[in-house]
LUMFITI-738172 format. One record per residue (C-alpha): x negated, y, z negated. Coordinates in steps of 0.1 Angstrom, whole numbers, plus 5000, padded with zeros to 4 digits. Layout:
BEGIN
XYZ/...
end
This chain:
BEGIN
567748460906/566148160914/563348220888/565748340859/567647990866/564647800863/563547970832/567147900815/566647560828/563347470810/564447670777/567847500779/566147150779/563747250753/566547380730/568647040733/565846830728/564647040699/568047090683/568646690684/565646640667/566246900644/569746780636/568446440628/565946590608/568646760587/570446440583/567246270567/566846590544/570446590534/570646210528/567146180510/567146510486/570846550486/572746890480/570347030453/567146960472/568347110503/569047420481/565647400465/564147370502/566147650517/565147890490/561647790495/562147830531/563548180527/560648330512/558548220543/560848300568/561348680552/557448700552/557048570586/557948880606/554549020599/553248810628/555849000648/553449310644/550949190672/552748910694/555849080707/554449400718/551449210732/553749050759/554549410770/551149530768/549649230786/551649330818/549649680820/546049550807/543249440835/541949220806/544849040790/542248850767/541449200751/545249210741/545548850730/542148850711/543349170690/546949010686/545348690669/543148910646/545949130635/547948830630/545348660610/544649000589/548449020580/549148670570/546448600548/547248820520/550948730525/550048320517/547948420489/550848640473/553548370478/551148110463/550348330432/553648420425/555248090434/556347990396/558248300389/559748290423/560747950421/562348020388/564448310402/565748110430/566347770414/563347600437/560247450425/556747610424/555147350445/557947380472/557147740474/553447710474/553147450503/555947650524/553647940519/550847780536/552947750571/552348120574/548648040584/549547710599/551747890624/549448160635/547547970667/551247840676/552748210675/550148360695/550048070719/553448090728/553448450731/550648400759/552748150778/555948380776/553648630790/552648400817/556348290821/555147950819/558347800799/557647450810/554447430784/556247690761/558847430755/556747140755/554747290725/558247370710/559647000715/556446870702/556847080668/560346930663/559646590673/556646570651/558646710624/561246440626/558546200627/556846340597/559946310577/560645970584/557045880572/557146110540/560546200531/562145870533/559645670512/558945980489/562246170487/561046520473/561546870482/557746890483/557546600511/560046800533/557947120532/554846950537/556246770566/557347120582/553647250575/551946960593/554346940622/553547350626/549647260622/549847010653/551847260676/548947530668/546247280673/547647210709/547747610714/544347650706/543447660744/545447950750/544048170723/541148470730/538548500708/539548750678/538749100681/540049450671/540149660703/540850010689/543150130718/545049770718/545349780678/546950110679/549250020705/550449710690/550449900651/552950150666/555049910685/554549600663/555649810628/559049840644/558949480653/558249400620/561449580606/563349450634/562549060625/562749120589/566249270590/567248970609/565748710586/567548890558/570948800577/569848440587/567948370556/568448570524/572248410527/570748090516/568548240490/571448430474/573748120474/571047900458/569648160434/573048330425/575548070428/573247750421/571447510442/574547280452/576347570464/572947680481/572847320497/576347340512/575847690526/572447600541/573947290561/576847500571/575047780583/572347560597/574847430623/576547740626/573447950636/572947770669/575747980684/573348260681/570148070683/570747900716/571448220734/568448400717/566148110728/567548030761/567848410771/565548630752/562648420758/562548500794/564548820793/561749040779/558948930801/561748940832/562849280824/559249400815/558149310848/561149470864/560349780847/557049790858/557949680896/561149900895/563449600901/567249570894/567749590855/571349650856/571849310876/569449120853/571249250823/574549130832/573448790843/571648760811/574448880790/576948660810/574548350801/574048450764/577548490757/578548180775/576147960759/577648100724/580948030728/580147700742/578647590708/581047780688/583847530706/581747240698/581147330663/585047400658/586047050673/583146810660/582047010631/584046800604/582346490613/579046630617/579046780581/580046400574/577246260586/574946490565/577146360537/580446350517/578646660495/579046910528/582346820544/583947080524/581947340542/583647280574/585947590574/583047810562/580847680593/583347740617/583848120604/579748170605/579648000638/582248260651/580348540635/577048420652/578748380684/579948740685/576048850678/575048680709/576648970729/573549190720/570948930728/570349040765/570549410752/567949360730/565449200755/566349520782/565449750750/562149600743/561249610781/562350000781/560250070751/563050140731/562249940701/563150220678/566650180687/566649820681/564949890647/567850100635/570649870648/568749570628/568149780597/571749890597/572949510602/570849390572/572349690551/575849610560/575049220554/573549330520/576449550510/579149320520/577649030504/576849180470/580049370466/582049060470/579948750460/581048790423/584748690433/584448500466/581148310463/580148160496/582848340515/581248660504/578048580523/580448460553/581948800554/578848980553/577348770584/580648830602/580849220597/577149290604/576849080633/580049240650/578249590642/574949510656/576349330688/578649660698/575649890689/573049680709/575349670739/576150030737/572450170736/571649930765/574150070788/573050410781/569250350786/570450170819/572350490831/569350700818/566950530836/568950490870/569550880867/565750930862/564850700894/567550900917/567751250907/570151490924/
end
C-alpha cells in the first residue's frame, strides 16, 4: 500500500507539472497560430500519433518480460532494435506522402514531414521510460516527462512567438522530444535481436500495436476528421475542447496504469493479492477522472477564453467529451491487470470494438451533426470499452483465484 501510494504521488506530481506546461504551451499555440493553425497542427500530429503505436510492439511487453529474464539487457536491447526497425519505414512513408496527406487533412506538407521525424526522435525516450517503469523508478521517469513538457514550452516561446507558423510548433515538439531522448540514452542497452525475446515481443507486441492504434483512433482521429471533413477552424475548436477534456482519462491512465502494470506483474509472479490491487487502483483512477471532470465543468469556459475567443463556443462540447473520457477511466485498472495476466488478446478485442464503435457512430452522424457526431462517438465507445474491460478483469480475477485454491 505504501509503495503504490508513493508511485501515485510521483506520477501525480509529474502529471500536474507536465499538464501545466502543456496548458500554457497550448495557449501559446492558440494565440500565435489561431484556430486554423491549431487545426493544421492537430491534423499533422494525428498522423504521427496513429503511427506511434508501432513502438508498443517492443516496449510494453518488454516490461513484463524483464521480470522473468535473468539478463534484462537482452530484453531491452531487443526492444530498442525492434523499435528502430518499425519506426524507420514509418517515418520514410510519412515524409514521402506528406504532400497528399496534407492536402487530404487541410494541413501543410512541411508540418506533416517535420512531425514525422518525432517518431525517430522519441525512440530512446520510449525505451528508456519503459526501463524505468520496469524498475519502478517513477521519480526519474517523471523527471524525464517533466523535462520534455517544460522544454517544449520553452521552445515554443523561443520559436513560435517570434515565428508564428505551424511548422515552428511541430519543430518545437520534435526538439523537446530529442532532449528527453538524449537524457534516456543512459538507460538503453546495445541494440540486438535475441531470437527468443524477439519472438515473445512479436507475439505480445502485435496485440499491443492493435490496442494502441485503436486507442489513438478515438483520441486523435477526431481532430483529423474535424479538420479534414469540417475545415481547419472546426478542427481547431475540437482540438482545444478535446485537449482539455481528455485529461479526465489521461490523468487516471498516467497516474494509475503506469504503476499498475509493473505492480500487478510483480504480484502475478510472486502470488500477491491481485484483487486488492485492482480495487485500490480502480478507485484511484475513477476518483481522479471525476475530479478533473468537475474542474472542467466549473472552470472550462474561462479556460477556453484564455486560449482565445474563437474557442469559447466549444465549452458544451468539452464538457460532454470530458464526461465521456471520465467514463473510460473505469477501465484503466482493468487494462493493467489484464496485461499483467497476459490477457492482452482480451484488451485488444475491446480496443478494436471501441475504435469500430467510435468510427461507426461518428461517420453515421457527422453529415448532420458536425462536431457533435465525434463527441457522440467518443461517449458511446468509451462507455462500451470501460464496461467490457471491467467485466473481463473481474472474470479473470475469479479464474485466477479458483486455480490458486482448487477444491
